[in-house]
N, C-alpha and C positions, 0 to 999 in steps of 0.2 A: 550229399547233404551239407558237408563242411564247405564245399566249394560254393554252394548257393549262399550260405551265411556270410562267407568272406566277401562275395560279390556284392551282397546287399550293404554290408558295412562300408565297403569302398564307395558305393554309390552315395550313401548317406554323407560320408565325409566330403565327397566331391561337391554335393549340393551345399553343405555347411560352409566349406571354404569359399565357394563361389558367392554365397550370400554375404559372407563377411567382407568380401572385397567389392561389393556393389557400390557404385558411385552414382551421384546425381548431377545433372547439369544445373549449375547455379549461375543465373544471369544477373549481373550487377550493372544497372544503368546509373552512372555517376551524374548525369545531367550537367556535364561540363566538358572541357576539352578532352577528357579521358574517354568519353563516349561510353560504349557498352563493352563490358568484359565478361567473358564466359569462363567458368571454372568447373572442373570435375572434382566434387568433394564428397566425402562420406563421413559418417559418424558425427562426433561433437566438434564443432568449428566455431571459434570466436572471430567474428568478422571485425576487421580493423576499422576504426572510426576515421573516415576520410577528412582531409583538410582542404579548404578552398578559401583563398584570400577574399576577404570582404563578405564572407558568409558564415553563418553558424549552422552546423550540421544538427538536424533534429532527430534523425533516425532513418531506418530503411522501411519503405512502404511496400506492402504486398499488393497484389493485383486487385484486392478488394478494398484497398484504401486504408487498411489498418497497419499499425507499426509491427514489424517482425520482432518478437521478443524472445524467440527460442534460440538455442545454440546447437540444435540437432536437426539435420536435414534428413527427411524420410521420403522426399520426392523431388522431382525437378521443380525449381523455384525461380521466379522472376522478381527481383527487388529493385526499387527505384529510390535513389537518394533524395531525401527531403531537405531542402536548404531554406534558410531564412536570410534574406539579404540585409546586411548591416549598413548603418550610416546613410540610409536613403531618406530624403527629406519628404515629409508629408505635412499637409496643412491641418490646423486646428481651428475649429469654428465653435462659438459659444452661444448658447441660448440661456441667459441668466435668469429667465422667468421672473422678470421684474426687478432683479437685483442689479447692482452696479459692480463692474469689474474694476480692479485697481488700475492705476495709470500705466503701469508696466506689467505685461504678462506675455506668456509664450504663445506665439501665433503659428508655430510649426514645431515639429520634433524630428529627430533623427532616429530611425529604427535601431533597436538594440541598445539604446542609451536611456538613462533615467531623465525624465523631464517632469519637473514639479509643476503642478497645475495651480492657477491663481485661486485665491479665496475671495469670493465676491461678498458684498454686504447688501442687506436689505432691511429697512427699518421694521422693527418689531418681529423680526424673523431670525432664525438660526440656520446657518448653512449645514446641510447634511451630506454634501458630497456631489460629485459629478457622475452622471450616468451616460451610457452610450445609447440610451433609448428613452423615449418620452414616457414609457410605461414604468420607468425606474426599476427595471429588473436586472440590468447589466451594470452593476456598480455596488457600492460607491467607489469612485476613484479619486485619489488626491495626487496621483502622479500617473504618467503613462506607463503601462506594463512593458517590460523589456521586449517581449515577443509580439509587439503590435505593429501592424502595417496598414497602410491606406489612410487617407484623410478622414478625420473624425469630427462629428458634431457632438458637442457635449451639452447635456441638459442639467441645470442646477436643480437640486431638490431642497426644499425649505420646510421648516417646521415653524408654525406660528408661535412666537414666544408667549402669547397670551394663553396657550395651552399648558405652559409650564407652571408649576408651583415651586417656590424657593424653600431652601432649608438654611437657616442661620444657626451656626454652632457657637455656643458660649463655652470656651475651652478652659478658661482660668489657668493660663500658662501651659496647657497641654498641647499635644500635636495630633493632627489628623493624618491618616494615611493619604498618599497622593491620589489614590483611586476613590476616595470618599466622594459621594455625590453631593452636589449643592443645589440641584433642582430635579424635579421629577415630573413625569406626565401622569395625570390621574388615570386610573384604570390599569396601570402596570404595577409590577412588584419589584421592589428594590431592597437590597440589604443595607442597613445602616451600620457602618463599620465602627469598631471600638476605637477610642483615642488612646494615647499613651502619654505618660508624664514621668520623668525620672523620679524615682523614690516614692511612687504612689501606685496603688491599685486603682484601676478604673472600675467604677461601680455602676456604670450604665448611663444612658441618656434619658433625661426627663424633660417634660414640657413646661416645667416651672422651677424657679430657683429654690423652692423649699423641698424639692425632690419627693413630692407626693404622687401617688398613683402608680401607673405601670411604667416599666422600662420599655423604651422604644428600641426594637431590634429590626423590624421590617416595616416597609411601607407597602401596603397591599392595595388591591383595587378599590377599597373603600375610602382611601384618603383623597381629599380634594381641597386642601387648604395649605397656605404657607405655614411653615413650621419654624419654631425657635426652640432649639434643644440645648439643655444645660448638662454639661459633663459633671458627674459626681465622682469625687476623689476621696481616697482614704490612704493614710500613710502606710507605706510598704514595710510592715514589720511582721514578724512571725505571729505576734499576738492578734494582728488583724487579718491574718491569712486564712482563707477557707481551703481545707485540705480534703481531697478525695482519694480513695484507694482503688487500685485496679489489680486484681490478683485471682488466685485460685482458692482451693479449700483452706490453705494455710492462713488466708486473710479473711475468712468468713466468720460470721457469728449470727445465729438465729435472731431474727427481728431487726437486723440492721442492713438487710439486703433488699434490692428491688423485688417486687412481687414475682414469684416463679423461679427465682434464683436459688439453686440448691446450696445449703449450708452444711458444713462439717462440724464446727464447734457450736455449742458445747457437746461433748460426748464423753461418756464414762468408759474406762476409768481415767482418762487423761485429766490432769488437774488444771485445765483451762476452763473454768466454770462460769466466770462472769466476763462481760465485755471488757472490763478493766484489766483482765488477764491477757488480752490479745496484744500483740506487738503494736498494731496500728493505733488502737484507741489509747493505749498507754503512752505512745509517742506524742500523739496530738495533745493529750492532757498535760504532759510534761513540758511541752513547748508553749503552753497557754494559747494554743491556736484554736481555730474553729473547725469542728468536724462538719463536713458538708454531705458526703455520700460515700457509699462503698459499693462499687460495681463488680465485686469479686463473685466468682461462680465456681462452685466445687466441681472438680474433675475436668475442668476446661484448660486449654492452653492458648498460646498465641495463634496457632494454626490448626488446633485440634479441639474436638468436643467429646464429652463423655456420652452424649446421646443426641438423637436427631433434634430434640427441642432446645438443646443448649446452644449458647452463643460463644463462638471463639473470639479471641481478643481483637481480631482485626475488624469485627463487625461494627459498622457505623452506628447502628441502633444501640449497641451496648455502650459505645463511647459517649453518645449523646445523653444517656441517662444520668450522667454525672452532673448535669446542670439541674439545679433544684430551684424552683420558684424564680426563674430568670437570673439566678446567681450562678456564674461560672466558677469553677474551682480556680483558686490562685496557684495551687500546687496539686499535681497528680503524682502519686507514688506508684510505680509499676513494679510488682513483684510476681512475675508470671513466667512459666516455662517448664516447670517440673513435669507436667503431664505430657508436654511435647517430647521431653527427654525420655520419659518412661515408655512412650510409644515409638521411640526410635526414629523420630524425624531428623533428617540430615541437617547438618549445620547450615548449609547454604539456604535451604528452604526455611529454616527457622529464622535466620537473619533477614531474609527477604520479607517474611511476614512481620517480623518485629519492626522493620523499617516502615512498612506500610502502616502499621498501627501507630507509630510515632507521627508519620505524615498526616494521618487523618486526625489525630488529636490536635496537632498544631494548626490544622485548617479550621477545625471546629472551635478550638480555644486558643486563638492566636496570642493572647496575653498571658497564658498559663505557663508556669515553670513545671517542666516534667522531670521527675527524678527516677532513675533506673536502679534496680537492685539485681545483683548477681545471685546465683543460686547457691544455697548453703549445702554443705555435705550432709548426707543421710545414709541410712543403712539399707537402701533398696538392694535386693539380693542379686540382680543381674549385673555381672561385671561390666558389660558394655555400657551401662548407664554412667559409670564413673568417668570413662573417657569422653563420652558424649557431653556430659555435664561440663567438663572442662572446656570443650569446644564452644558450648553455649556461652560460658562466661567470657571467653575470648571475644565472641561476637557481640555480647552486650557491652563489653568494655570498648570495643571498636566503635560501636554506635554512639556511646556516651562521648567519645572523643570527636567523632564526626559531627554530631549535632551540638557539641559543647553543652552537655547536660551533666548535672550532678550525678555521681555514682556512689551507691551504697554497696560496699564490698562484703557481702554477707558470706562469701566463700572463705574470707579470712577471719570470720567471727565464729561460725560453726564449722569446724574442720573435721577431718577424719579422726583426729586425735581426741576431739572433744564431743563428738556427736552422741556418744553414749550418755553423756551428762545432759545434753540439750534436747534430744529427740525422744518422743514418747513411743514412736513406732518407726516403720521404715521411712515415712515421708513427713510426718507431722511433728512440729516442736511441742514440747511440754512447756510449763510455765517458766522454767528457767531459760529455755530456748527463746521463748517470746520476749523475755526481759533482755536477753542479749541482742536480739534483733532490734528492739526498741532503742536500746542504748546507741547502737550504730546509726540508726536513722536520725535520732536527736542530734548526735554529734555532727553528722554531715550537714543537716539543715541549718544548725546554728552557725557552722563555719561558712556556709553558702551566703546566708543573710548578713553575716558580719563583714564579708568581703564586699558586699554591695553598699 
């Protein structure tokens, strides 16, 4: 019996060793003076990229005409080198469709090199690019693509300028973004970008110099006329600034949140009983600034939520809700992250989410100043929280430096040594803690605007 078992084991090992040594015939057709090379290969093999003077190697083609993308051979394989011939001259022929070509233009091109195509002109029309087909599906081109071969006939595509409507901007010494549109085609949708002016808040585009009526943000399919838009400006001071808050339960107060957003304050027996007792409302009032909105949501974090219905900080819909009646916030104060920390989210994931949140805010509110707050000390019982909170504060500080944003260092205001004085419970400040947070916010914002 033992002899049979040993024999079977030896047979198994023999088959295993033989299979491990199995090789395959790999045939490489170089399509040049090297001809065809046959190799016996097995396992993982990285094929060397061949070089051929006057040609660019595009890849190895299989017998079915697709490129070989693998690096493991499991069967006999035949591959053919695919070459693109460089510096070969081809003709260019133009059908300007009623337009006029400039006096000098490229009549040929060399494969593998960049060739700029001419810009034709046509009265009452705008040139929309060259196409390789009369159905205008292959294009537009303004230069010959590098990997192009054969002579080409180019077809000009035009748009009747009569279809366009113009936009005139009255900037009053302001500046438009380079990508701002100056004309539009009725029936399409366009975004009207905000202007900028040193020392001023942009208050929107109006269609009259008295700034009456609605603010223009979009041109939709209903527009069909030339527009003259007037930029409205207001001096950039804290007194004129609209401030919005973005946080968790620490920054909530019943009656000051969007519909459906959960609030923590006011709650007995904590002595934060009126909105004037909160850090954010107190800070805004002491700055003589303008309260705009509070998108804080109890039990949420940057990348976590307390329930399926809640919105984490990265959600675009939550960020957008800070715009009230066409008014964007001039300042957004972010005080968020304690719940991510409580739930043990790793620093890298937290930082990545925080970065996404900032990016989305800057996209939606390009003229808004974003202020970051580190996390203060608290008496949350899990010891791992303390170490993770320090990592979060490092991440928030790094992001403030990366994005060049003001930073409110609340970890230096409410510390492990003072938390018993400032905190009502494990996570939430009392009135004294709220006052300490407000003091630091006011100091940072006054300093920020003084420097400007």
